[in-house]
HTML snippet that shows the backbone in 3Dmol.js (N, CA, C, O; Angstrom):
<script src="https://3Dmol.org/build/3Dmol-min.js"></script>
<div id="view" style="width:600px;height:400px;position:relative"></div>
<script>
const pdb = `
ATOM      1  N   MET A   1      98.998 124.356  63.325  1.00  0.00           N
ATOM      2  CA  MET A   1      99.164 123.439  62.216  1.00  0.00           C
ATOM      3  C   MET A   1     100.635 123.134  61.949  1.00  0.00           C
ATOM      4  O   MET A   1     100.957 122.087  61.387  1.00  0.00           O
ATOM      5  N   ALA A   2     101.515 124.025  62.340  1.00  0.00           N
ATOM      6  CA  ALA A   2     102.939 123.806  62.090  1.00  0.00           C
ATOM      7  C   ALA A   2     103.472 122.647  62.919  1.00  0.00           C
ATOM      8  O   ALA A   2     104.460 122.015  62.544  1.00  0.00           O
ATOM      9  N   ILE A   3     102.822 122.365  64.043  1.00  0.00           N
ATOM     10  CA  ILE A   3     103.273 121.265  64.902  1.00  0.00           C
ATOM     11  C   ILE A   3     103.110 119.918  64.202  1.00  0.00           C
ATOM     12  O   ILE A   3     103.819 118.964  64.521  1.00  0.00           O
ATOM     13  N   LEU A   4     102.176 119.836  63.244  1.00  0.00           N
ATOM     14  CA  LEU A   4     101.976 118.589  62.512  1.00  0.00           C
ATOM     15  C   LEU A   4     103.194 118.225  61.676  1.00  0.00           C
ATOM     16  O   LEU A   4     103.413 117.047  61.393  1.00  0.00           O
ATOM     17  N   THR A   5     103.983 119.200  61.278  1.00  0.00           N
ATOM     18  CA  THR A   5     105.184 118.900  60.498  1.00  0.00           C
ATOM     19  C   THR A   5     106.215 118.167  61.352  1.00  0.00           C
ATOM     20  O   THR A   5     107.106 117.509  60.815  1.00  0.00           O
ATOM     21  N   TYR A   6     106.103 118.272  62.662  1.00  0.00           N
ATOM     22  CA  TYR A   6     106.980 117.535  63.574  1.00  0.00           C
ATOM     23  C   TYR A   6     106.335 116.237  64.064  1.00  0.00           C
ATOM     24  O   TYR A   6     107.005 115.211  64.181  1.00  0.00           O
ATOM     25  N   LEU A   7     105.057 116.288  64.343  1.00  0.00           N
ATOM     26  CA  LEU A   7     104.386 115.127  64.921  1.00  0.00           C
ATOM     27  C   LEU A   7     104.235 113.967  63.940  1.00  0.00           C
ATOM     28  O   LEU A   7     104.361 112.809  64.339  1.00  0.00           O
ATOM     29  N   ILE A   8     103.972 114.248  62.694  1.00  0.00           N
ATOM     30  CA  ILE A   8     103.780 113.172  61.720  1.00  0.00           C
ATOM     31  C   ILE A   8     105.071 112.387  61.487  1.00  0.00           C
ATOM     32  O   ILE A   8     105.025 111.158  61.532  1.00  0.00           O
ATOM     33  N   PRO A   9     106.220 113.023  61.242  1.00  0.00           N
ATOM     34  CA  PRO A   9     107.448 112.224  61.088  1.00  0.00           C
ATOM     35  C   PRO A   9     107.853 111.488  62.368  1.00  0.00           C
ATOM     36  O   PRO A   9     108.362 110.370  62.300  1.00  0.00           O
ATOM     37  N   VAL A  10     107.634 112.099  63.524  1.00  0.00           N
ATOM     38  CA  VAL A  10     107.964 111.431  64.780  1.00  0.00           C
ATOM     39  C   VAL A  10     107.087 110.204  64.974  1.00  0.00           C
ATOM     40  O   VAL A  10     107.578 109.152  65.385  1.00  0.00           O
ATOM     41  N   SER A  11     105.806 110.322  64.686  1.00  0.00           N
ATOM     42  CA  SER A  11     104.911 109.179  64.845  1.00  0.00           C
ATOM     43  C   SER A  11     105.236 108.074  63.841  1.00  0.00           C
ATOM     44  O   SER A  11     105.151 106.894  64.182  1.00  0.00           O
ATOM     45  N   LEU A  12     105.602 108.429  62.621  1.00  0.00           N
ATOM     46  CA  LEU A  12     106.003 107.421  61.640  1.00  0.00           C
ATOM     47  C   LEU A  12     107.301 106.733  62.068  1.00  0.00           C
ATOM     48  O   LEU A  12     107.449 105.524  61.892  1.00  0.00           O
ATOM     49  N   PHE A  13     108.228 107.488  62.621  1.00  0.00           N
ATOM     50  CA  PHE A  13     109.477 106.912  63.098  1.00  0.00           C
ATOM     51  C   PHE A  13     109.227 105.951  64.255  1.00  0.00           C
ATOM     52  O   PHE A  13     109.778 104.850  64.264  1.00  0.00           O
ATOM     53  N   LEU A  14     108.417 106.336  65.221  1.00  0.00           N
ATOM     54  CA  LEU A  14     108.115 105.463  66.352  1.00  0.00           C
ATOM     55  C   LEU A  14     107.352 104.214  65.913  1.00  0.00           C
ATOM     56  O   LEU A  14     107.590 103.125  66.435  1.00  0.00           O
ATOM     57  N   GLY A  15     106.451 104.365  64.969  1.00  0.00           N
ATOM     58  CA  GLY A  15     105.747 103.207  64.433  1.00  0.00           C
ATOM     59  C   GLY A  15     106.697 102.264  63.722  1.00  0.00           C
ATOM     60  O   GLY A  15     106.573 101.045  63.843  1.00  0.00           O
ATOM     61  N   GLY A  16     107.644 102.818  62.981  1.00  0.00           N
ATOM     62  CA  GLY A  16     108.644 101.993  62.312  1.00  0.00           C
ATOM     63  C   GLY A  16     109.544 101.273  63.307  1.00  0.00           C
ATOM     64  O   GLY A  16     109.922 100.124  63.081  1.00  0.00           O
ATOM     65  N   MET A  17     109.886 101.933  64.398  1.00  0.00           N
ATOM     66  CA  MET A  17     110.702 101.304  65.428  1.00  0.00           C
ATOM     67  C   MET A  17     109.935 100.149  66.081  1.00  0.00           C
ATOM     68  O   MET A  17     110.513  99.098  66.358  1.00  0.00           O
ATOM     69  N   GLY A  18     108.648 100.340  66.324  1.00  0.00           N
ATOM     70  CA  GLY A  18     107.826  99.272  66.884  1.00  0.00           C
ATOM     71  C   GLY A  18     107.711  98.095  65.925  1.00  0.00           C
ATOM     72  O   GLY A  18     107.755  96.940  66.350  1.00  0.00           O
ATOM     73  N   LEU A  19     107.564  98.377  64.646  1.00  0.00           N
ATOM     74  CA  LEU A  19     107.496  97.319  63.648  1.00  0.00           C
ATOM     75  C   LEU A  19     108.821  96.574  63.549  1.00  0.00           C
ATOM     76  O   LEU A  19     108.840  95.350  63.417  1.00  0.00           O
ATOM     77  N   ALA A  20     109.921  97.303  63.611  1.00  0.00           N
ATOM     78  CA  ALA A  20     111.247  96.669  63.581  1.00  0.00           C
ATOM     79  C   ALA A  20     111.452  95.792  64.816  1.00  0.00           C
ATOM     80  O   ALA A  20     112.024  94.707  64.713  1.00  0.00           O
ATOM     81  N   ALA A  21     110.993  96.248  65.980  1.00  0.00           N
ATOM     82  CA  ALA A  21     111.112  95.453  67.203  1.00  0.00           C
ATOM     83  C   ALA A  21     110.264  94.180  67.101  1.00  0.00           C
ATOM     84  O   ALA A  21     110.673  93.121  67.579  1.00  0.00           O
ATOM     85  N   PHE A  22     109.106  94.283  66.491  1.00  0.00           N
ATOM     86  CA  PHE A  22     108.255  93.104  66.306  1.00  0.00           C
ATOM     87  C   PHE A  22     108.919  92.094  65.383  1.00  0.00           C
ATOM     88  O   PHE A  22     108.925  90.897  65.673  1.00  0.00           O
ATOM     89  N   PHE A  23     109.483  92.571  64.263  1.00  0.00           N
ATOM     90  CA  PHE A  23     110.154  91.648  63.349  1.00  0.00           C
ATOM     91  C   PHE A  23     111.392  91.035  63.987  1.00  0.00           C
ATOM     92  O   PHE A  23     111.700  89.868  63.742  1.00  0.00           O
ATOM     93  N   TRP A  24     112.109  91.808  64.807  1.00  0.00           N
ATOM     94  CA  TRP A  24     113.256  91.262  65.520  1.00  0.00           C
ATOM     95  C   TRP A  24     112.807  90.153  66.474  1.00  0.00           C
ATOM     96  O   TRP A  24     113.464  89.116  66.566  1.00  0.00           O
ATOM     97  N   ALA A  25     111.703  90.360  67.178  1.00  0.00           N
ATOM     98  CA  ALA A  25     111.197  89.342  68.103  1.00  0.00           C
ATOM     99  C   ALA A  25     110.765  88.088  67.347  1.00  0.00           C
ATOM    100  O   ALA A  25     110.962  86.977  67.839  1.00  0.00           O
ATOM    101  N   MET A  26     110.188  88.247  66.174  1.00  0.00           N
ATOM    102  CA  MET A  26     109.809  87.089  65.374  1.00  0.00           C
ATOM    103  C   MET A  26     111.044  86.353  64.858  1.00  0.00           C
ATOM    104  O   MET A  26     111.065  85.123  64.814  1.00  0.00           O
ATOM    105  N   LYS A  27     112.074  87.108  64.466  1.00  0.00           N
ATOM    106  CA  LYS A  27     113.292  86.502  63.933  1.00  0.00           C
ATOM    107  C   LYS A  27     114.051  85.719  64.997  1.00  0.00           C
ATOM    108  O   LYS A  27     114.627  84.672  64.699  1.00  0.00           O
ATOM    109  N   THR A  28     114.060  86.210  66.231  1.00  0.00           N
ATOM    110  CA  THR A  28     114.786  85.535  67.311  1.00  0.00           C
ATOM    111  C   THR A  28     113.905  84.549  68.060  1.00  0.00           C
ATOM    112  O   THR A  28     114.275  84.074  69.134  1.00  0.00           O
ATOM    113  N   LYS A  29     112.736  84.239  67.497  1.00  0.00           N
ATOM    114  CA  LYS A  29     111.822  83.214  68.015  1.00  0.00           C
ATOM    115  C   LYS A  29     111.404  83.463  69.467  1.00  0.00           C
ATOM    116  O   LYS A  29     111.440  82.555  70.298  1.00  0.00           O
ATOM    117  N   GLN A  30     111.012  84.696  69.758  1.00  0.00           N
ATOM    118  CA  GLN A  30     110.547  85.040  71.093  1.00  0.00           C
ATOM    119  C   GLN A  30     109.161  84.461  71.373  1.00  0.00           C
ATOM    120  O   GLN A  30     108.782  84.303  72.533  1.00  0.00           O
ATOM    121  N   PHE A  31     108.408  84.147  70.330  1.00  0.00           N
ATOM    122  CA  PHE A  31     107.039  83.656  70.483  1.00  0.00           C
ATOM    123  C   PHE A  31     106.958  82.171  70.139  1.00  0.00           C
ATOM    124  O   PHE A  31     105.944  81.713  69.613  1.00  0.00           O
ATOM    125  N   GLU A  32     108.004  81.423  70.428  1.00  0.00           N
ATOM    126  CA  GLU A  32     108.114  80.028  69.994  1.00  0.00           C
ATOM    127  C   GLU A  32     107.143  79.104  70.735  1.00  0.00           C
ATOM    128  O   GLU A  32     106.534  78.236  70.110  1.00  0.00           O
ATOM    129  N   ASP A  33     106.986  79.271  72.053  1.00  0.00           N
ATOM    130  CA  ASP A  33     106.215  78.307  72.844  1.00  0.00           C
ATOM    131  C   ASP A  33     105.258  79.023  73.803  1.00  0.00           C
ATOM    132  O   ASP A  33     105.495  79.006  75.010  1.00  0.00           O
ATOM    133  N   PRO A  34     104.192  79.648  73.310  1.00  0.00           N
ATOM    134  CA  PRO A  34     103.298  80.360  74.209  1.00  0.00           C
ATOM    135  C   PRO A  34     102.492  79.439  75.128  1.00  0.00           C
ATOM    136  O   PRO A  34     102.160  79.824  76.249  1.00  0.00           O
ATOM    137  N   GLU A  35     102.175  78.224  74.663  1.00  0.00           N
ATOM    138  CA  GLU A  35     101.416  77.313  75.514  1.00  0.00           C
ATOM    139  C   GLU A  35     102.274  76.819  76.677  1.00  0.00           C
ATOM    140  O   GLU A  35     101.784  76.677  77.797  1.00  0.00           O
ATOM    141  N   GLY A  36     103.531  76.561  76.415  1.00  0.00           N
ATOM    142  CA  GLY A  36     104.434  76.098  77.466  1.00  0.00           C
ATOM    143  C   GLY A  36     104.615  77.148  78.556  1.00  0.00           C
ATOM    144  O   GLY A  36     104.640  76.817  79.741  1.00  0.00           O
ATOM    145  N   ASP A  37     104.742  78.413  78.158  1.00  0.00           N
ATOM    146  CA  ASP A  37     104.879  79.482  79.140  1.00  0.00           C
ATOM    147  C   ASP A  37     103.623  79.608  79.992  1.00  0.00           C
ATOM    148  O   ASP A  37     103.704  79.830  81.200  1.00  0.00           O
ATOM    149  N   ALA A  38     102.471  79.467  79.365  1.00  0.00           N
ATOM    150  CA  ALA A  38     101.221  79.588  80.105  1.00  0.00           C
ATOM    151  C   ALA A  38     101.075  78.451  81.117  1.00  0.00           C
ATOM    152  O   ALA A  38     100.594  78.674  82.228  1.00  0.00           O
ATOM    153  N   ASN A  39     101.476  77.260  80.755  1.00  0.00           N
ATOM    154  CA  ASN A  39     101.380  76.128  81.670  1.00  0.00           C
ATOM    155  C   ASN A  39     102.473  76.166  82.732  1.00  0.00           C
ATOM    156  O   ASN A  39     102.255  75.710  83.854  1.00  0.00           O
ATOM    157  N   ARG A  40     103.623  76.692  82.404  1.00  0.00           N
ATOM    158  CA  ARG A  40     104.754  76.712  83.317  1.00  0.00           C
ATOM    159  C   ARG A  40     104.482  77.590  84.539  1.00  0.00           C
ATOM    160  O   ARG A  40     104.947  77.271  85.633  1.00  0.00           O
ATOM    161  N   ILE A  41     103.746  78.678  84.380  1.00  0.00           N
ATOM    162  CA  ILE A  41     103.504  79.552  85.525  1.00  0.00           C
ATOM    163  C   ILE A  41     102.456  78.970  86.473  1.00  0.00           C
ATOM    164  O   ILE A  41     102.328  79.432  87.607  1.00  0.00           O
ATOM    165  N   LEU A  42     101.708  77.964  86.023  1.00  0.00           N
ATOM    166  CA  LEU A  42     100.670  77.380  86.862  1.00  0.00           C
ATOM    167  C   LEU A  42     101.161  76.184  87.678  1.00  0.00           C
ATOM    168  O   LEU A  42     100.450  75.726  88.572  1.00  0.00           O
ATOM    169  N   THR A  43     102.340  75.675  87.397  1.00  0.00           N
ATOM    170  CA  THR A  43     102.839  74.505  88.118  1.00  0.00           C
ATOM    171  C   THR A  43     103.466  74.913  89.441  1.00  0.00           C
ATOM    172  O   THR A  43     103.932  76.042  89.596  1.00  0.00           O
ATOM    173  N   LYS A  44     103.475  73.996  90.383  1.00  0.00           N
ATOM    174  CA  LYS A  44     104.072  74.238  91.691  1.00  0.00           C
ATOM    175  C   LYS A  44     105.563  73.902  91.710  1.00  0.00           C
ATOM    176  O   LYS A  44     106.268  74.250  92.658  1.00  0.00           O
ATOM    177  N   ASP A  45     106.043  73.225  90.662  1.00  0.00           N
ATOM    178  CA  ASP A  45     107.449  72.829  90.608  1.00  0.00           C
ATOM    179  C   ASP A  45     108.337  74.046  90.393  1.00  0.00           C
ATOM    180  O   ASP A  45     108.007  74.945  89.621  1.00  0.00           O
ATOM    181  N   TRP A  46     109.466  74.059  91.087  1.00  0.00           N
ATOM    182  CA  TRP A  46     110.423  75.148  90.931  1.00  0.00           C
ATOM    183  C   TRP A  46     111.618  74.610  90.149  1.00  0.00           C
ATOM    184  O   TRP A  46     112.175  73.568  90.494  1.00  0.00           O
ATOM    185  N   ASP A  47     112.002  75.312  89.112  1.00  0.00           N
ATOM    186  CA  ASP A  47     113.101  74.874  88.252  1.00  0.00           C
ATOM    187  C   ASP A  47     114.214  75.920  88.320  1.00  0.00           C
ATOM    188  O   ASP A  47     114.065  77.025  87.798  1.00  0.00           O
ATOM    189  N   ASP A  48     115.325  75.571  88.962  1.00  0.00           N
ATOM    190  CA  ASP A  48     116.444  76.504  89.083  1.00  0.00           C
ATOM    191  C   ASP A  48     117.153  76.718  87.746  1.00  0.00           C
ATOM    192  O   ASP A  48     117.713  77.785  87.494  1.00  0.00           O
ATOM    193  N   ARG A  49     117.122  75.712  86.907  1.00  0.00           N
ATOM    194  CA  ARG A  49     117.788  75.807  85.609  1.00  0.00           C
ATOM    195  C   ARG A  49     116.796  75.464  84.496  1.00  0.00           C
ATOM    196  O   ARG A  49     116.688  74.304  84.098  1.00  0.00           O
ATOM    197  N   PRO A  50     116.077  76.461  83.998  1.00  0.00           N
ATOM    198  CA  PRO A  50     115.103  76.178  82.946  1.00  0.00           C
ATOM    199  C   PRO A  50     115.811  75.770  81.644  1.00  0.00           C
ATOM    200  O   PRO A  50     116.972  76.109  81.413  1.00  0.00           O
ATOM    201  N   LYS A  51     115.083  75.045  80.819  1.00  0.00           N
ATOM    202  CA  LYS A  51     115.628  74.585  79.549  1.00  0.00           C
ATOM    203  C   LYS A  51     115.790  75.768  78.609  1.00  0.00           C
ATOM    204  O   LYS A  51     114.944  76.663  78.608  1.00  0.00           O
ATOM    205  N   PRO A  52     116.858  75.800  77.803  1.00  0.00           N
ATOM    206  CA  PRO A  52     117.062  76.928  76.874  1.00  0.00           C
ATOM    207  C   PRO A  52     116.116  76.895  75.707  1.00  0.00           C
ATOM    208  O   PRO A  52     116.166  77.774  74.846  1.00  0.00           O
TER     209      PRO A  52
END
`;
const viewer = $3Dmol.createViewer("view");
viewer.addModel(pdb, "pdb");
viewer.setStyle({}, {cartoon: {color: "spectrum"}});
viewer.zoomTo();
viewer.render();
</script>
């Protein structure tokens, strides 16, 4: 039972880090164009310089 005193704070910390990473991804607009990415991998055209 003593191991729970270590596992619970570690799991809360890791969960908080995952939540912070998710909010960072939302803030930097990582999920801006999911349809475009899905269509882009299906095309035969090769683009050496993708649009930013």
